[in-house]
N, C-alpha and C positions, 0 to 999 in steps of 0.2 A: 515599372515597379512590380516586384514579385508579390503575388497574392499571399495572404497569410496561410500558413499550413495548419490544418486541423490536427490536433494531437488528442488522443484518447488514452489516458493514463490509468492503469490499474495499480492502485496502492495497496500493499499487503502488509499486515502486521501478523506474521505467522505465529501460531501456537497450536499445540497438539490437542488442547481442549476447546479453545475458542480462537478462531482466526478472524480478525477484522479485515474488511476490504472496502475499498471505495473505487468508483470509476468516475474520473474527472475529465471533462472535455474543455479544451481551450480552442475556441474558434472566433475569429474576428475580434480578438481582445476580450471577449467575455469568458468567464469560467463558470461552468455549471457542474453540478453533481448529478450524473445520470443514474447512479445506483450506489447503494452502500448498505452494509449490513455485516453479518458475521456467519461463519460456518462453525457449527458446533459438532464436535466429534466425540463419540462416547468412549470413555476409558474402558468399557467392557469389550470393545472391538480390538482385534489384533492390530499390530503395527502395520501389517500388510493391508488390512482393510481400511485403516485410516489414511494411509498414504494414497491408496486407490481412490478413496472418497475425495481427498484433497485435489488430486490430479483431475478427476472428472468434473468437479465443481468449477475449478478455474479454467479448464478447457472450454466448458460451456460458456462461462462469462466472456472469455476472449473472443469466442465465435459470435456470441449474441451481440456484443457491443463493438465489435471490430477494433479491438484494442491495438494501439500502435506502440505502447511503451509499458514496461512494468517497473515499478519502484518498490523497493523493500528496504527494511532496516537491517543493518548488519547485526549479527548476533554477538553477544559478549559472554565470556565464560563466567558464570556466577558461581553459586554454591554447589550446583549439581551438574557434573560433567555429562551425565546421561541425558539430561534435558537439552544441553548444548548440542550434543551429538544428534539427538532426534530432530531438533530444529534444523540441523544441517540437511536432513533428508527432505524436509519441506522446501528449503531454499533450493536444493538440487532439482526438485520438481519444477520450481519456477524457472530455473535456468534452462531445463529441458523444454518447457513450454515456450520460452523466449526463442530458443533455437528452432524448434519446430515451426513456429509462426513468423520467424524472422522479425522479432520485436527488439527494440532497444531495451536494455535492462540497466537500471541505475541503483546503486546501493548508497545508503546514508547512515552514518553513525547516529545513535540515539541523541547525543548532545547536539549534533548538527541539525537534526530535525527540530528539536526543541528550540534552539537558537533561531532558526529560520522563521518559526511561526509565533514565538513569544518574545524573542529578543534576548532570551536567557537560556543558555545551554543546560543549566541545572533545574529547569522548570519541572514541576510535578506533572503527573498525568492529568490531574484535575485542572491545572493551568492550561495545558494543551487543549483539553476538552472545552474549557471555557472559551478560548480563542476560536476554536473551530465552530462552536455553537453561535458565537457572534457573527462569524462569516457566513455560516450556513444553518439558519435556525431550524430547518426541518429535521436536523439530527436529534432534536428533542424527542422524536417519536421512538427512538431506540431505548431499550432498558438501561438502567444505571451501570450495571457491571459491564454489559456488552458494549455500552456506548463508548467507554474508554478504549476498547479495542477498535471500534469504528472510527472514533475521532483520531486515534493514533494512525490508522490506515489513511485517513483523509489528509492528515499532516504530511505523511510520507508521500502521498500522491502529489500534493502541492509542491513538495521539494523536487519531485521528478519533473513537474511542469516547469518550475522556475529554472531547473538545471537545463532543460531543453531550450528554454527561451534564451538563456545566456549563451549556450552553445551556438544557437542560430545567429544571435547577434554578433558573436565573434567571427563566424563564417562570412557574414555579410560585409564585414569591415575590409 
């Protein structure tokens, strides 16, 4: 029998003001949250400074926790095309980091993430947060505004983990 593979998934909910992140580890059937929180970037900094800060922050997390996978949410074009474009920069940085560190990268639509963790693709951020807090009570330590960014990132990381599990199961058949 093949021993279980340890996966360390970095889930990211990118944002130019607040980016939520979580690092989830799946080993021997158990799922633990090794780290979670948020990166705040000041709107008084230039775009170049903020993208550099984003890159440095996630480069450090990948190295520190020996991340094997990155999971992120796909962007959607809302009311502001500039915001959509700028989120593309952050997503590009995550793609670059995945390439540099030879990591698997998975993307999930917001409705897919919500359906996976709550059973309903139209769930609110509060419903996602509530489910994540039930699964991982230590998330209560985060503040209310940032907590939604953190719980979204955790939900995204769990989708990445479940995606890896189903891919491995299919390969073993």
